[in-house]
C-alpha positions as CSV (number, residue, x, y, z in Angstrom):
1,M,-10.3,-8.8,32.4
2,T,-10.6,-5.0,32.0
3,I,-9.8,-3.2,28.7
4,R,-6.9,-1.5,30.5
5,H,-5.4,-5.0,31.4
6,I,-5.9,-6.3,27.9
7,I,-4.2,-3.3,26.3
8,R,-1.3,-3.7,28.8
9,T,-1.0,-7.4,27.9
10,I,-0.8,-6.8,24.2
11,K,1.6,-3.9,24.7
12,E,4.0,-6.0,26.7
13,A,4.0,-8.7,24.1
14,V,4.8,-6.4,21.1
15,E,6.9,-3.6,22.7
16,P,10.2,-5.4,22.1
17,L,9.4,-5.5,18.4
18,Y,7.9,-2.1,17.9
19,G,8.7,0.2,20.8
20,I,6.3,1.7,23.3
21,H,4.4,4.1,21.1
22,E,3.6,1.7,18.2
23,A,2.9,-1.1,20.7
24,E,0.2,1.1,22.3
25,S,-1.3,1.9,18.9
26,I,-1.3,-1.9,18.0
27,A,-3.0,-2.8,21.3
28,R,-5.7,-0.1,20.9
29,M,-6.2,-1.2,17.3
30,V,-6.9,-4.8,18.3
31,V,-9.2,-4.0,21.2
32,C,-11.2,-1.4,19.1
33,D,-11.6,-4.0,16.3
34,K,-12.7,-6.8,18.6
35,L,-15.1,-4.7,20.6
36,S,-16.3,-2.6,17.7
37,Y,-15.3,0.5,19.6
38,N,-13.9,3.8,18.4
39,L,-11.0,5.4,20.3
40,S,-13.3,7.7,22.3
41,Q,-15.4,4.7,23.4
42,L,-12.2,2.8,24.3
43,V,-11.0,5.5,26.6
44,A,-14.4,5.9,28.2
45,H,-14.6,2.2,29.0
46,Y,-11.0,1.5,30.1
47,D,-12.0,-0.1,33.4
48,D,-14.9,-2.2,32.0
49,E,-14.7,-6.0,32.3
50,V,-14.8,-7.5,28.8
51,E,-14.0,-10.7,27.0
52,I,-12.2,-10.9,23.7
53,A,-12.4,-14.3,22.0
54,A,-9.1,-16.0,21.3
55,L,-7.1,-13.3,23.0
56,T,-4.3,-15.6,23.9
57,S,-3.9,-16.7,20.3
58,I,-4.0,-13.1,19.1
59,V,-1.3,-12.1,21.6
60,E,1.0,-15.0,20.5
61,E,0.5,-14.2,16.8
62,L,1.5,-10.5,17.5
63,R,4.4,-11.6,19.7
64,S,5.7,-13.8,16.8
65,G,5.9,-10.6,14.6
66,R,2.9,-11.3,12.5
67,P,1.6,-7.8,11.5
68,V,-1.5,-6.7,13.3
69,Q,-3.2,-6.1,9.9
70,Y,-2.8,-9.8,9.0
71,V,-4.0,-10.8,12.5
72,L,-7.1,-8.7,12.0
73,G,-7.4,-9.4,8.3
74,K,-7.8,-5.7,7.4
75,A,-5.9,-2.4,7.0
76,E,-7.1,1.2,7.0
77,F,-6.3,3.2,3.9
78,C,-7.7,6.5,2.7
79,E,-10.4,6.3,5.3
80,M,-11.6,3.0,4.0
81,E,-11.1,-0.6,5.3
82,F,-9.3,-3.0,3.0
83,E,-9.0,-6.8,3.4
84,V,-5.4,-7.9,3.5
85,A,-3.7,-11.3,4.0
86,E,-0.3,-12.9,3.6
87,G,0.7,-12.6,0.0
88,V,-0.6,-9.1,-0.3
89,L,1.4,-6.1,0.8
90,I,0.0,-4.0,3.6
91,P,-0.9,-0.5,2.3
92,R,1.2,2.2,4.0
93,P,0.5,5.9,4.9
94,E,3.1,7.0,2.4
95,T,1.0,5.5,-0.3
96,E,-2.1,7.4,0.9
97,E,-0.1,10.6,0.2
98,L,0.5,9.4,-3.3
99,V,-3.2,8.7,-3.9
100,Y,-4.3,12.1,-2.6
101,R,-1.8,13.9,-4.8
102,I,-3.0,11.9,-7.9
103,A,-6.6,12.7,-7.0
104,Q,-5.8,16.4,-6.7
105,N,-4.1,16.5,-10.1
106,T,-6.3,14.3,-12.2
107,K,-9.4,15.4,-14.2
108,E,-12.8,13.7,-13.9
109,G,-13.3,10.8,-16.3
110,A,-9.6,10.0,-16.6
111,R,-8.5,6.6,-17.6
112,I,-6.1,5.3,-14.9
113,L,-3.9,2.2,-14.9
114,D,-2.5,0.9,-11.6
115,I,0.4,-1.5,-12.1
116,G,1.0,-4.0,-9.3
117,T,-2.3,-3.4,-7.5
118,G,-2.0,-5.9,-4.6
119,S,-5.0,-5.3,-2.3
120,G,-6.3,-2.8,-4.8
121,A,-5.8,0.1,-2.4
122,I,-4.6,2.6,-4.9
123,A,-7.0,1.6,-7.7
124,I,-10.0,1.5,-5.6
125,S,-9.2,4.7,-3.7
126,L,-8.8,6.6,-7.0
127,A,-12.0,5.1,-8.5
128,K,-13.8,6.4,-5.4
129,M,-12.2,9.9,-5.4
130,I,-12.1,10.8,-9.0
131,G,-15.6,11.3,-10.6
132,G,-16.1,9.1,-13.7
133,A,-12.7,7.6,-13.5
134,K,-12.2,4.5,-15.6
135,V,-9.6,2.4,-13.6
136,V,-7.8,-0.7,-14.7
137,A,-5.6,-2.5,-12.2
138,V,-3.1,-5.3,-12.9
139,D,-1.2,-7.8,-10.8
140,I,0.7,-11.0,-11.5
141,S,-0.8,-12.7,-8.4
142,P,-4.2,-14.4,-8.7
143,E,-4.4,-14.4,-4.9
144,A,-3.9,-10.7,-4.7
145,L,-6.4,-10.1,-7.5
146,A,-9.0,-12.1,-5.6
147,I,-8.6,-10.0,-2.5
148,A,-8.6,-6.8,-4.6
149,K,-11.8,-7.8,-6.3
150,R,-13.5,-8.5,-3.0
151,N,-12.3,-5.1,-1.7
152,A,-13.7,-3.3,-4.8
153,E,-17.1,-5.1,-4.5
154,R,-17.4,-4.3,-0.8
155,L,-16.4,-0.7,-1.2
156,G,-18.5,-0.1,-4.3
157,A,-15.7,0.8,-6.6
158,E,-15.8,0.2,-10.4
159,V,-12.3,-1.2,-11.2
160,E,-11.3,-3.7,-14.0
161,F,-8.8,-6.2,-12.7
162,V,-6.4,-7.9,-15.0
163,E,-3.9,-10.7,-14.3
164,A,-0.6,-9.5,-16.0
165,D,3.1,-9.2,-15.4
166,A,4.3,-5.6,-14.6
167,L,7.6,-6.5,-16.5
168,G,5.7,-7.5,-19.6
169,D,4.0,-5.6,-22.5
170,L,0.7,-4.1,-21.2
171,S,-0.1,-2.2,-24.3
172,H,-3.1,-4.4,-25.1
173,L,-4.9,-2.7,-22.2
174,G,-5.1,0.5,-24.3
175,K,-4.3,4.2,-23.6
176,F,-4.4,6.0,-20.2
177,D,-4.3,9.5,-18.9
178,V,-2.6,8.3,-15.7
179,I,-0.3,5.4,-15.0
180,V,0.6,4.8,-11.3
181,S,2.7,2.2,-9.7
182,N,4.0,1.4,-6.2
183,P,6.3,-1.4,-7.3
184,P,8.9,-3.6,-5.5
185,Y,11.8,-1.2,-4.9
186,I,13.7,-2.2,-1.7
187,P,17.2,-3.5,-2.5
188,Q,17.8,-7.1,-1.3
189,S,20.7,-5.9,0.8
190,D,18.3,-3.9,3.0
191,I,16.7,-7.0,4.4
192,A,19.2,-7.4,7.2
193,D,18.2,-4.0,8.6
194,M,14.4,-4.4,8.3
195,R,11.9,-5.4,11.0
196,K,10.9,-9.1,11.5
197,N,7.2,-8.2,11.0
198,V,8.0,-7.1,7.4
199,V,10.7,-9.6,6.3
200,D,9.1,-12.7,7.8
201,F,5.5,-12.1,6.8
202,E,5.0,-9.7,3.9
203,P,5.5,-10.9,0.3
204,H,9.1,-10.5,-0.8
205,T,8.0,-10.3,-4.5
206,A,6.1,-7.1,-3.6
207,L,9.0,-5.6,-1.7
208,F,12.4,-6.4,-3.0
209,V,14.5,-6.0,-6.1
210,P,18.1,-7.1,-7.0
211,D,20.7,-4.7,-5.7
212,N,22.1,-4.4,-9.2
213,D,18.8,-3.2,-10.8
214,I,16.7,-1.3,-8.3
215,L,15.0,0.5,-11.3
216,L,13.8,-2.8,-12.8
217,F,10.0,-2.1,-12.4
218,Y,10.2,1.6,-12.9
219,R,12.0,1.1,-16.2
220,A,9.3,-1.5,-17.4
221,T,6.5,0.9,-16.4
222,A,8.2,3.8,-18.3
223,E,8.6,1.6,-21.4
224,N,4.9,0.7,-21.2
225,A,4.0,4.3,-20.7
226,Q,5.9,5.2,-23.9
227,R,3.3,3.2,-25.8
228,M,0.2,3.7,-23.5
229,L,0.2,7.2,-22.1
230,C,-2.1,9.7,-23.7
231,E,-0.6,13.1,-24.8
232,G,-0.4,15.3,-21.7
233,G,-0.7,12.2,-19.4
234,S,1.1,11.5,-16.1
235,I,3.1,8.8,-14.5
236,W,3.1,8.6,-10.7
237,F,5.6,6.4,-8.7
238,E,6.1,5.7,-5.1
239,I,9.9,5.3,-4.9
240,Y,12.8,4.1,-2.7
241,E,13.9,7.3,-1.0
242,M,17.5,6.9,-2.0
243,A,16.7,6.4,-5.7
244,G,14.7,9.5,-6.6
245,N,17.3,11.1,-8.9
246,E,18.0,7.8,-10.6
247,V,14.3,7.3,-11.3
248,C,14.0,10.9,-12.7
249,E,17.1,10.4,-14.9
250,M,15.7,7.1,-16.3
251,L,12.4,8.8,-17.1
252,C,14.3,11.6,-19.0
253,E,16.1,8.9,-21.0
254,K,12.7,7.4,-21.9
255,G,11.4,10.7,-23.2
256,F,9.6,12.0,-20.1
257,S,11.3,15.4,-19.5
258,R,9.0,17.0,-16.9
259,N,9.8,15.1,-13.7
260,E,9.1,16.2,-10.2
261,L,10.6,14.6,-7.1
262,I,8.1,15.0,-4.2
263,E,8.7,14.6,-0.4
264,D,6.3,12.9,1.9
265,A,5.0,14.2,5.2
266,N,8.3,13.1,6.8
267,L,10.3,15.2,4.3
268,K,11.6,12.1,2.5
269,P,11.7,12.0,-1.3
270,R,9.1,9.2,-1.8
271,M,7.1,10.1,-5.0
272,V,7.9,11.0,-8.6
273,W,5.4,12.8,-10.9
274,S,6.3,12.6,-14.5
275,R,4.5,14.3,-17.5
276,R,5.1,14.3,-21.2
């Protein structure tokens, strides 16, 4: 079977779920991974006859809605490759923007706390980007922490991982210059409008919050920050795009008066930067 034929086969399987452009991207991602090609090599060899092991199984997994990152066991983030699996949220491009902004605005040697680390994508990326950073990452899931630790070891990042509840008191971890969190923030009522590949496969505990308290995790982090943030320190949040003003108002109530609502590359308000 030629590479062209394999790509067409994968595209046809996933296009009903993702649309033509994303289906093309998924097909190329799979073929590049399985053949260890980059995109330039892929295009140059479109008509080559190749064999991909377990292709039928891969296509059926993708057709079922299983995210390509889970099928391949990896996701790209900040120009690095992270192990991912069911039970760990797949890191998104919007979160990359958050990481780059933090790195641009954080001094070398800063103490950084990542709350709800999942795959470790934020913590590891910041540890790699900020010279001398001392990074601590917490998550309630032992399974997620095991994956995060493997990612840190493989990528050569110095991160301390701690099993802890984001809704609990984290003050025993000490003082920090930066506290960052990409917490669960999608209201439960949004589930009906979301894609199958997200709702059926990614961990609901990392995605959803009750409709009557969408600030649940933001509030807990702000309360921890009252005790744990160094003078002049910063809080960084990825946010639900409809809740930016509410997050900023809550931070003001908790004593953080310098709050900036930041748009992502798609001009959606998706980040909050708060300083004492």
